[in-house]
N, C-alpha and C positions, 0 to 999 in steps of 0.2 A: 479585574479588569484591566489600571493600566498597565502592568504589564504584558498586558495583549498591545496595545496600543503602544506602548512603547514600541515593539518587536517590529511592529505593522509600519511605525516609521522609520525606525530603521531600515528596514524592509523598501521600502519607500521608495530611501535616500540613496540606497546598495544596489536598488535591479538597473540590470541586464538581463538581453534577449537570449546568450545560451546559458540563465538558468530560469528561461521559461520556460525555454526549449529542453531542458533535464527534468522539468515538472510534466510538461509533456511527454516526454518517451516515458515516463515511471505510470504517465498516467493507462500510454498504449502501453504499456506490458503488463502492468495491472492487469485493464481486457483483458490480451494475450491471452497470459494465464489463467485466469473466471474461463476460459474459451474451452482454455485445453482440459481443464480441471470437467466440466460438462464431455467431452468429447473422449478422458478419458480416466474411465471412472476405476476401474481393474488398478490402475496403477494407484490409485491414491488408495483402491480396498486392501493391497496388495503391502502398501507403508504401517496401514493402520495396522493391518496381522503383526507387523513384524514388528511396529514399536508398541503396542496397545493389545495385549490380548483380554477378549471379549468386552471391549468396549459398543457398550448398546444400540446408538446413536448416531450410528454410522452415517449415516444418511444425511442428517440434519448435522454434521460436520459439512460433509460436501453439499449440500446447498447450502451452506450459510459462507465456505469460504468461498462457490462461485460467485454468489448475488455479493457478498461483502469486493471483493476482487471488482466484478464489473461496473459495480454500481459507486463502488469510489473511484475507481480508471479514470471512470466519464465525468467527475466530479471533479476530481485533479485534472485531467483535462482541462477542464474549462476555467479552473482556477474559484472553483466553488463549494464555498464549504470547504475551502482546503483539510484543515489543521481538522476534521470530525472524520471527515475522511480518511487522514490518514492514524487516528483512534481507531480506528475501525480494522485497519489493517497489522498493524502494531499486532496483536493478541497471534494472528495467523501465520508471519514473517518469524516472530521467534519460535512459533511452534517449527516452521521447517528448518530453521539454523538448529534448535532442539533434536529433530526427530534424525535428523544426520546421526547425532551423538551415540541416542536409545537403538537403532536397530544398523546395518549396513554404512558405516562410513563410505559419502559418494563425492567425490571431490568438486566436480562441477556445480548439482547441486548447490550444495554448500555457499559454495563462491558467488552465485546465484543469488541466494535469499541472504546471505551475510550484505554483499553490494545498494539491495532494494530496501535492506532492512536499515543499513544506513541512512543513502538518500532520504526515509522516508522520515530519520531522524532527522536530518535535517529540515529539508520544511513544514517538518512539525514545531518546528523553534524561525525560522524564516516567514513561513507562511506561504501565501499564493505569489503574492508580487504586485507588481504595478500594471504590468496588464493580465489581466486577471476578469470574471467574474465579479469578483467579490469588490475591486478597485473600483470597479464601474458604476458599479450599486450605489460601494458609500458617496460618491460626487453625484448620485444623481440627488444625496438628499436637501 
């Protein structure tokens, strides 16, 4: 618990609007990607067939990815429980990076998933910052 408090104190002392805009952009990007997964199920179906043969719970995976991206993206945009939302994104993003090495390698998809993974790891340590719902609710106590 002390580690989280120390990270929050450091983040609040070093916060800036560009970092908050980056956090919000990450959230909007995740929301859009969740919508892409919902509307483009066949593309994800092809990726799963190329990388994991006989994977039985394909629809469960599609629903987890879409809902985690959309709900996590909303929480990240508002800065509400940002670290928890990012923990839900990490397995998805690690899988997105790994799929490029298992199936056919796609450079744009690899770059997009790698950058979003690195930004998520940054905000996992940085937190939501001073201009967020977490900070607002903390100050209301």
